[in-house]
C-alpha positions as CSV (number, residue, x, y, z in Angstrom):
1,X,-17.1,-63.2,88.4
2,X,-15.0,-60.3,87.3
3,X,-15.3,-58.9,90.8
4,X,-14.0,-62.1,92.4
5,X,-11.1,-62.2,90.0
6,X,-10.3,-58.6,90.9
7,X,-10.3,-59.4,94.7
8,X,-8.1,-62.5,94.1
9,X,-5.6,-60.5,92.1
10,X,-5.4,-57.8,94.7
11,X,-4.8,-60.4,97.4
12,X,-2.0,-62.0,95.5
13,X,-0.5,-58.6,95.0
14,X,-0.5,-58.0,98.8
15,X,0.9,-61.4,99.7
16,X,3.6,-61.4,97.0
17,X,6.1,-59.1,98.9
18,X,5.8,-61.2,102.1
19,X,6.4,-64.4,100.2
20,X,9.4,-62.9,98.5
21,X,10.8,-61.8,101.9
22,X,10.4,-65.3,103.3
23,X,12.0,-67.1,100.4
24,X,14.9,-64.8,100.0
25,X,18.0,-65.9,102.0
26,X,19.0,-63.6,104.8
27,X,22.7,-62.8,104.5
28,X,24.8,-64.1,107.2
29,X,26.7,-61.3,108.8
30,X,29.4,-61.8,111.4
31,X,27.0,-60.3,113.9
32,X,24.3,-62.7,113.0
33,X,26.7,-65.6,113.1
34,X,27.9,-64.7,116.5
35,X,24.3,-64.3,117.6
36,X,23.4,-67.7,116.2
37,X,26.3,-69.1,117.9
38,X,25.3,-67.4,121.0
39,X,21.5,-68.0,120.9
40,X,19.3,-70.9,119.6
41,X,17.6,-70.8,116.2
42,X,13.8,-70.2,115.9
43,X,11.6,-73.2,116.0
44,X,9.1,-74.5,113.5
45,X,6.2,-73.6,115.8
46,X,6.9,-70.0,115.3
47,X,6.4,-70.1,111.5
48,X,2.5,-70.5,111.4
49,X,2.2,-67.5,113.7
50,X,4.2,-65.4,111.3
51,X,2.0,-66.6,108.4
52,X,-1.1,-65.6,110.2
53,X,0.3,-62.2,111.0
54,X,1.2,-61.8,107.4
55,X,-2.3,-62.9,106.4
56,X,-4.0,-60.6,108.8
57,X,-1.8,-57.8,107.6
58,X,-2.7,-58.6,104.0
59,X,-6.3,-58.7,104.8
60,X,-6.1,-55.4,106.6
61,X,-4.4,-53.9,103.6
62,X,-6.9,-55.6,101.4
63,X,-9.8,-54.2,103.3
64,X,-8.1,-50.8,103.3
65,X,-7.6,-51.1,99.5
66,X,-11.2,-52.2,99.1
67,X,-12.4,-49.3,101.1
68,X,-10.3,-47.0,99.1
69,X,-11.6,-48.6,95.9
70,X,-15.1,-48.2,97.1
71,X,-14.5,-44.6,98.0
72,X,-12.9,-44.1,94.5
73,X,-15.9,-45.8,92.9
74,X,-18.3,-43.7,94.9
75,X,-16.3,-40.6,94.0
76,X,-16.2,-41.7,90.3
77,X,-19.9,-42.4,90.4
78,X,-20.5,-39.0,92.0
79,X,-18.3,-37.2,89.4
80,X,-19.3,-39.3,86.4
81,X,-22.8,-37.8,86.0
82,X,-21.7,-34.2,86.0
83,X,-18.8,-35.1,83.8
84,X,-21.1,-36.9,81.4
85,X,-23.5,-34.1,81.5
86,X,-20.6,-31.6,80.9
87,X,-19.4,-34.0,78.1
88,X,-22.8,-33.9,76.5
89,X,-22.9,-30.2,76.8
90,X,-19.5,-29.8,75.2
91,X,-20.4,-32.3,72.5
92,X,-23.6,-30.3,71.8
93,X,-21.5,-27.1,71.7
94,X,-19.0,-28.8,69.3
95,X,-21.9,-29.9,67.1
96,X,-23.3,-26.4,67.1
97,X,-19.9,-25.0,66.4
98,X,-19.4,-27.4,63.5
99,X,-22.8,-26.5,62.1
100,X,-22.0,-22.8,62.5
101,X,-18.6,-23.4,60.8
102,X,-20.2,-25.3,57.9
103,X,-22.8,-22.6,57.6
104,X,-20.1,-19.9,57.7
105,X,-18.0,-21.8,55.1
106,X,-21.0,-22.1,52.8
107,X,-21.7,-18.4,53.2
108,X,-18.1,-17.6,52.4
109,X,-18.2,-19.8,49.4
110,X,-21.4,-18.2,48.2
111,X,-20.0,-14.8,48.8
112,X,-16.8,-15.7,46.9
113,X,-18.8,-17.0,44.0
114,X,-21.0,-13.9,44.0
115,X,-17.9,-11.7,44.3
116,X,-16.3,-13.4,41.3
117,X,-19.5,-13.2,39.4
118,X,-19.7,-9.5,40.3
119,X,-16.1,-9.0,39.2
120,X,-16.8,-10.6,35.9
121,X,-19.9,-8.5,35.5
122,X,-17.9,-5.4,36.3
123,X,-15.2,-6.3,33.8
124,X,-17.8,-7.1,31.2
125,X,-19.5,-3.7,31.8
126,X,-16.1,-2.0,31.6
127,X,-15.3,-3.7,28.3
128,X,-18.7,-2.7,27.0
129,X,-18.2,0.8,28.2
130,X,-14.7,0.9,26.6
131,X,-16.1,-0.5,23.3
132,X,-19.0,1.9,23.4
133,X,-16.6,4.8,24.0
134,X,-14.5,3.6,21.0
135,X,-17.5,3.4,18.9
136,X,-18.7,6.9,19.9
137,X,-15.2,8.3,19.3
138,X,-15.1,6.7,15.8
139,X,-18.6,7.9,15.1
140,X,-17.6,11.5,16.1
141,X,-14.5,11.3,14.0
142,X,-16.5,10.1,11.0
143,X,-19.1,12.7,11.7
144,X,-16.5,15.5,11.7
145,X,-15.0,14.2,8.5
146,X,-18.3,14.1,6.7
147,X,-19.4,17.6,7.7
148,X,-19.8,20.1,5.0
149,X,-17.2,22.9,5.3
150,X,-19.9,25.4,6.3
151,X,-21.1,23.2,9.2
152,X,-17.7,23.2,10.8
153,X,-18.5,26.7,12.1
154,X,-21.8,25.6,13.4
155,X,-20.6,22.5,15.4
156,X,-17.1,23.8,16.2
157,X,-17.7,24.2,20.0
158,X,-19.5,20.8,20.3
159,X,-16.8,19.1,18.4
160,X,-14.0,20.7,20.5
161,X,-15.9,19.8,23.7
162,X,-16.3,16.1,22.7
163,X,-12.7,15.9,21.4
164,X,-11.2,17.3,24.6
165,X,-13.4,15.5,27.0
166,X,-11.7,12.1,26.3
167,X,-8.3,13.6,26.9
168,X,-9.3,15.5,30.1
169,X,-8.2,13.4,33.1
170,X,-10.1,15.7,35.5
171,X,-13.5,14.6,34.1
172,X,-15.2,11.4,35.3
173,X,-16.3,8.8,32.7
174,X,-19.9,9.9,33.2
175,X,-19.0,13.5,32.2
176,X,-17.0,12.3,29.2
177,X,-19.9,10.2,28.1
178,X,-22.3,13.1,28.5
179,X,-20.1,15.4,26.4
180,X,-20.0,12.8,23.6
181,X,-23.7,12.0,23.9
182,X,-24.5,15.7,23.4
183,X,-22.6,15.6,20.0
184,X,-24.4,12.4,19.1
185,X,-27.7,14.1,19.7
186,X,-26.6,17.1,17.6
187,X,-25.7,14.7,14.8
188,X,-29.1,13.1,14.9
189,X,-30.7,16.5,14.9
190,X,-28.6,17.5,11.9
191,X,-29.7,14.3,10.1
192,X,-33.3,15.3,10.5
193,X,-32.6,18.9,9.4
194,X,-30.6,17.8,6.3
195,X,-33.7,16.1,4.9
196,X,-35.7,19.3,4.6
197,X,-32.9,21.9,4.7
198,X,-31.8,24.3,7.3
199,X,-30.5,27.8,7.6
200,X,-27.9,29.1,10.0
201,X,-25.5,32.1,10.2
202,X,-21.8,31.9,9.2
203,X,-19.1,33.5,7.1
204,X,-17.3,32.8,3.9
205,X,-14.2,33.9,2.1
206,X,-15.1,35.9,-1.1
207,X,-13.2,35.8,-4.3
208,X,-11.6,39.1,-3.3
209,X,-10.2,37.5,-0.2
210,X,-12.5,39.3,2.3
211,X,-14.3,37.4,5.0
212,X,-18.1,38.1,4.6
213,X,-20.8,37.3,7.2
214,X,-24.2,36.1,6.2
215,X,-26.4,33.0,6.3
216,X,-26.2,29.6,4.8
217,X,-28.9,27.3,3.5
218,X,-27.9,23.7,3.6
219,X,-29.9,21.0,1.8
220,X,-28.3,17.6,1.9
221,X,-24.6,18.0,0.7
222,X,-25.1,21.3,-1.1
223,X,-25.0,24.8,0.5
224,X,-25.7,28.3,-0.8
225,X,-24.7,31.6,0.9
226,X,-26.1,35.1,1.0
227,X,-24.4,38.0,2.7
228,X,-26.2,40.2,5.1
229,X,-26.4,43.0,2.6
230,X,-27.5,40.7,-0.2
231,X,-24.7,41.7,-2.5
232,X,-22.7,38.4,-2.3
233,X,-24.5,35.2,-3.1
234,X,-23.3,31.8,-4.4
235,X,-22.4,28.3,-3.5
236,X,-20.2,27.6,-0.5
237,X,-17.4,25.2,-1.2
238,X,-14.0,24.2,0.2
239,X,-10.8,25.2,-1.4
240,X,-7.8,22.9,-1.4
241,X,-5.6,23.6,1.6
242,X,-8.2,25.8,3.4
243,X,-10.6,25.0,6.2
244,X,-12.8,28.1,5.5
245,X,-15.7,27.9,3.0
246,X,-15.1,29.8,-0.2
247,X,-17.8,31.7,-2.1
248,X,-18.3,30.6,-5.7
249,X,-20.6,33.1,-7.5
250,X,-23.3,31.8,-9.8
251,X,-22.6,32.2,-13.5
252,X,-26.3,33.0,-14.3
253,X,-28.2,35.9,-12.7
254,X,-31.4,33.9,-12.3
255,X,-29.6,31.3,-10.2
256,X,-28.2,34.1,-8.0
257,X,-31.7,35.6,-7.6
258,X,-33.2,32.3,-6.7
259,X,-30.5,31.6,-4.1
260,X,-30.9,35.1,-2.6
261,X,-34.7,34.6,-2.2
262,X,-34.3,31.1,-0.8
263,X,-31.8,32.2,1.9
264,X,-33.9,35.3,2.8
265,X,-37.3,33.6,3.1
266,X,-36.5,29.9,3.6
267,X,-38.6,28.9,0.6
268,X,-38.0,28.9,-3.1
269,X,-36.0,27.2,-5.8
270,X,-32.7,25.7,-4.8
271,X,-30.0,26.1,-7.5
272,X,-28.2,22.7,-7.2
273,X,-24.8,21.8,-8.6
274,X,-25.1,18.1,-9.5
275,X,-21.3,17.7,-9.3
276,X,-21.1,19.2,-5.8
277,X,-18.4,21.6,-6.7
278,X,-16.3,19.2,-8.7
279,X,-17.1,21.1,-11.9
280,X,-15.4,24.2,-10.5
281,X,-12.4,22.2,-9.4
282,X,-12.0,20.7,-12.8
283,X,-12.4,24.1,-14.4
284,X,-9.6,25.4,-12.2
285,X,-7.3,22.6,-13.4
286,X,-7.8,23.6,-17.0
287,X,-4.9,25.3,-18.6
288,X,-4.0,26.7,-22.0
289,X,-1.5,25.0,-24.4
290,X,1.1,27.6,-23.6
291,X,0.7,27.0,-19.8
292,X,0.9,23.3,-20.4
293,X,4.1,23.6,-22.4
294,X,5.7,26.0,-19.8
295,X,5.0,23.4,-17.1
296,X,7.3,21.1,-18.9
297,X,10.4,23.0,-17.9
298,X,13.5,24.0,-19.9
299,X,13.8,20.6,-21.6
300,X,10.8,21.6,-23.7
301,X,12.9,24.2,-25.7
302,X,15.2,21.7,-27.4
303,X,12.3,19.3,-28.0
304,X,10.3,21.9,-29.8
305,X,13.4,23.2,-31.7
306,X,14.1,19.6,-32.9
307,X,10.4,19.2,-33.8
308,X,10.3,22.4,-35.8
309,X,13.5,21.6,-37.7
310,X,12.4,18.0,-38.5
311,X,9.0,19.4,-39.7
312,X,10.7,21.9,-41.9
313,X,12.9,19.2,-43.4
314,X,9.9,16.9,-44.0
315,X,8.0,19.7,-45.7
316,X,10.9,20.6,-48.0
317,X,11.6,17.0,-48.9
318,X,7.9,16.4,-49.5
319,X,7.6,19.4,-51.8
320,X,10.8,18.4,-53.7
321,X,9.3,14.9,-54.2
322,X,6.0,16.4,-55.4
323,X,7.8,18.5,-58.0
324,X,10.0,15.7,-59.1
325,X,8.8,14.4,-62.5
326,X,8.1,10.7,-62.9
327,X,9.0,8.9,-66.2
328,X,6.2,8.6,-68.7
329,X,5.8,5.1,-70.0
330,X,4.9,6.3,-73.5
331,X,8.1,8.4,-73.8
332,X,10.2,5.6,-72.4
333,X,8.7,3.2,-75.0
334,X,9.4,5.8,-77.8
335,X,13.1,6.0,-76.6
336,X,13.4,2.2,-76.6
337,X,11.9,2.1,-80.1
338,X,14.5,4.6,-81.3
339,X,17.2,2.4,-79.8
340,X,15.8,-0.6,-81.5
341,X,15.9,1.2,-84.8
342,X,19.5,2.4,-84.0
343,X,18.4,6.0,-84.3
344,X,20.8,7.6,-81.8
345,X,19.7,11.2,-82.2
346,X,16.0,10.3,-81.7
347,X,16.9,8.2,-78.7
348,X,18.8,11.1,-77.1
349,X,15.9,13.5,-77.8
350,X,13.3,11.1,-76.5
351,X,15.4,10.4,-73.3
352,X,15.6,14.1,-72.6
353,X,11.9,14.5,-73.0
354,X,11.2,11.9,-70.3
355,X,12.4,14.4,-67.7
356,X,13.2,14.0,-64.0
357,X,16.1,11.9,-62.6
358,X,15.1,9.0,-64.8
359,X,15.2,11.2,-67.9
360,X,18.7,12.5,-67.1
361,X,19.9,9.0,-66.5
362,X,18.5,7.7,-69.8
363,X,19.8,10.8,-71.6
364,X,23.3,10.0,-70.3
365,X,23.0,6.4,-71.4
366,X,21.7,7.4,-74.8
367,X,24.6,9.8,-75.4
368,X,27.0,6.8,-75.1
369,X,25.2,4.5,-77.5
370,X,27.7,2.7,-79.7
371,X,30.1,2.3,-76.8
372,X,30.5,-0.9,-74.7
373,X,27.6,-1.9,-72.7
374,X,29.6,-1.9,-69.5
375,X,30.6,1.7,-70.0
376,X,27.0,2.7,-70.5
377,X,26.1,1.0,-67.2
378,X,28.8,2.9,-65.4
379,X,27.8,6.3,-66.6
380,X,24.1,5.5,-65.9
381,X,25.0,4.2,-62.4
382,X,26.9,7.5,-61.8
383,X,23.7,9.4,-62.4
384,X,21.8,7.0,-60.1
385,X,24.3,7.6,-57.3
386,X,24.0,11.3,-57.7
387,X,20.2,11.1,-57.6
388,X,20.3,8.8,-54.6
389,X,22.4,11.3,-52.6
390,X,20.0,14.1,-53.5
391,X,16.9,12.1,-52.6
392,X,18.3,10.9,-49.2
393,X,19.7,14.3,-48.3
394,X,18.4,15.5,-44.8
395,X,16.4,12.3,-44.2
396,X,18.9,11.0,-41.6
397,X,18.3,14.2,-39.6
398,X,14.6,13.3,-39.4
399,X,15.6,9.8,-38.1
400,X,17.9,11.4,-35.5
401,X,15.1,13.6,-34.3
402,X,12.8,10.6,-34.0
403,X,15.4,8.8,-31.8
404,X,16.5,11.8,-29.8
405,X,13.2,13.3,-28.8
406,X,12.3,10.4,-26.4
407,X,15.7,10.7,-24.8
408,X,15.1,14.4,-24.2
409,X,11.7,13.5,-22.7
410,X,13.5,11.0,-20.4
411,X,15.9,13.8,-19.5
412,X,13.0,16.0,-18.5
413,X,11.5,13.1,-16.5
414,X,14.7,12.7,-14.5
415,X,15.0,16.5,-13.8
416,X,11.3,16.7,-12.8
417,X,11.7,13.7,-10.4
418,X,14.8,15.3,-8.9
419,X,12.9,18.6,-8.3
420,X,10.1,16.6,-6.7
421,X,12.5,14.9,-4.3
422,X,14.0,18.3,-3.5
423,X,10.6,19.6,-2.5
424,X,9.9,16.5,-0.4
425,X,13.2,17.1,1.4
426,X,12.2,20.7,2.2
427,X,8.4,20.5,2.7
428,X,7.8,16.8,3.3
429,X,5.2,14.6,1.5
430,X,2.1,16.0,3.2
431,X,1.1,18.5,0.6
432,X,0.5,16.8,-2.7
433,X,-0.1,20.1,-4.5
434,X,3.4,21.3,-3.9
435,X,4.8,18.1,-5.5
436,X,2.6,18.3,-8.6
437,X,5.0,20.7,-10.3
438,X,7.9,18.3,-10.5
439,X,5.6,15.4,-11.4
440,X,4.0,17.5,-14.2
441,X,7.4,18.4,-15.6
442,X,8.4,14.8,-15.6
443,X,5.3,13.6,-17.4
444,X,4.9,16.6,-19.8
445,X,8.4,16.2,-21.2
446,X,7.9,12.5,-21.8
447,X,4.6,13.3,-23.5
448,X,6.0,15.8,-25.9
449,X,9.1,13.7,-26.5
450,X,6.8,10.9,-27.8
451,X,4.6,13.4,-29.7
452,X,7.7,14.5,-31.6
453,X,9.3,11.1,-32.0
454,X,6.3,9.1,-33.3
455,X,5.4,11.5,-36.3
456,X,9.1,12.0,-37.1
457,X,9.6,8.2,-37.3
458,X,6.5,7.7,-39.5
459,X,7.4,10.6,-41.8
460,X,11.0,9.4,-42.1
461,X,9.7,6.0,-43.1
462,X,7.3,7.5,-45.6
463,X,9.9,9.7,-47.2
464,X,12.5,6.9,-47.3
465,X,9.9,4.7,-49.0
466,X,9.1,7.4,-51.5
467,X,12.8,7.9,-52.3
468,X,13.4,4.2,-52.6
469,X,10.4,4.0,-55.0
470,X,11.9,6.6,-57.3
471,X,15.3,4.8,-57.2
472,X,13.5,1.5,-58.1
473,X,11.8,3.3,-61.0
474,X,15.1,4.5,-62.2
475,X,16.5,0.9,-61.9
476,X,13.7,-0.5,-63.8
477,X,14.1,2.0,-66.7
478,X,17.9,1.4,-66.7
479,X,17.4,-2.3,-67.0
480,X,15.0,-1.9,-69.9
481,X,17.4,0.5,-71.5
482,X,20.4,-1.8,-71.2
483,X,18.5,-4.9,-72.3
484,X,17.4,-3.0,-75.4
485,X,21.0,-1.9,-76.0
486,X,22.2,-5.5,-75.6
487,X,19.7,-6.7,-78.2
488,X,20.8,-4.0,-80.8
489,X,24.5,-4.0,-80.1
490,X,26.7,-6.0,-82.6
491,X,28.3,-9.1,-81.3
492,X,31.8,-8.8,-79.9
493,X,31.6,-5.1,-79.1
494,X,32.6,-4.4,-75.5
495,X,32.9,-8.0,-74.3
496,X,32.5,-8.4,-70.5
497,X,35.9,-10.1,-70.2
498,X,37.7,-7.1,-71.5
499,X,35.7,-4.8,-69.3
500,X,36.5,-6.8,-66.2
501,X,40.2,-6.3,-66.7
502,X,39.6,-2.5,-66.8
503,X,40.8,-0.6,-63.7
504,X,37.5,1.2,-63.5
505,X,35.6,-2.0,-62.6
506,X,37.5,-2.4,-59.4
507,X,36.5,1.1,-58.1
508,X,32.8,1.4,-59.0
509,X,30.1,-0.3,-57.0
510,X,26.9,-1.6,-58.6
511,X,23.5,-1.6,-57.0
512,X,20.8,-2.5,-59.5
513,X,22.4,-4.0,-62.7
514,X,21.6,-7.7,-62.5
515,X,23.1,-8.4,-66.0
516,X,26.8,-8.1,-64.8
517,X,28.1,-10.8,-62.5
518,X,31.3,-8.8,-62.0
519,X,29.4,-5.8,-60.7
520,X,27.3,-8.0,-58.5
521,X,30.4,-9.5,-56.9
522,X,31.9,-6.1,-56.3
523,X,28.7,-4.8,-54.7
524,X,28.6,-7.8,-52.3
525,X,32.2,-7.3,-51.4
526,X,31.7,-3.6,-50.7
527,X,28.6,-4.4,-48.5
528,X,30.5,-6.9,-46.5
529,X,33.4,-4.4,-45.9
530,X,30.9,-1.8,-44.8
531,X,29.3,-4.2,-42.3
532,X,32.7,-5.1,-40.8
533,X,33.6,-1.4,-40.4
534,X,30.3,-0.7,-38.7
535,X,30.8,-3.6,-36.3
536,X,34.2,-2.3,-35.3
């Protein structure tokens, strides 16, 4: 059916141009018009002949097209099989290429994953190697710091090789690790040897300053040395500020003989210092009192001068207080009994027998018996003032020493710190031993300033209390004396009102007479004036 439709369509295509030519009007030209006029028009009998010619022409063309179509189909059929075969071959090649591409892509992905994994492994190994190198470096640093001073000579070359290998850029990492591993093996060997002891050659600095060669015997952290001639033997220790071992001879001959035999034969008794040399270091720091004082600097001279003067004053005052007689209660009672009996001569005699400051005060009062009571108080108070001045003489100097000594110590502290900072400016702060002089001066002056101030303050308080006790005893005796006088004095003799108007009452201060209100008022007024003056 499709074939018939195709043939019909082709036929119509072939007839379509002829039909269009017949239907289209032919333009009338002047020549045609003239020809028509000249000749007759075609007849209807001629039209079927033209249609037949057109049909035959169309059939011929159709046959030619069909033949061409058949040839094309035959050609297509002839070429279709090779082309299909070629297409199949190309499709097979395309499938194979795709499979090869996919395989290659998978291989590339696997290789990329393996490469990344390998890179991560390499980075991890590098980090581990760096961490291991850091650990080894720290171990070697700690190993070197924990070596005994005599072992530095023994491991000097290995330490230098391991220390310089890390900084040498010409060496490979394997060579650096080998150099460090050698020192690690030496440290393990040293650890095994330290348990049972080991002997090795070396040299020390003797007390005379000479370098002596010999052999060391190291057992744990302790080492002994014996020279080659056997004359020098002792413990090997490190001096402050020196990298060479110093020889410390034994104090006892039996220890020296034991150490000499031990180093020579490798067997015997090991003379061990339990303090590992600290006892010698402490002994070196010991100093005499004079050296300790001299370390305080020039400020120590005024401190000791002040201390000596204060001590001398205290001794003199203490001796004077010891030899100062205290009033006897029996003699004071005898004097009061004489006053009660109005026996003036006996009262004066008994007052003089009391002795001491109290006796002098009572004697003066007894000599003025029969006079107004206020006058007796004045003359007795004059004796008390005189005694008070004598008792308190030089005591303020002791108080001044007690307050000035810490200030001198502070002055020494300031000068010592200043000297310390001067040394830091010149030498830096690396050597602590060079700075200890200024620090010692600062602390020693403060120490001795307090040593002088504290006893001076205590002694001043003791002496002041003792002087006040004597004055209180005099006050008590004076009050008893005046009370007894008041009891035996006739009425109207020496009234207080008359004595208040006396000019003497305005110039004399009263300290201990509670019986006179006028004296008490004057004393309070004078105390207030003294306070105002001190505040100004």
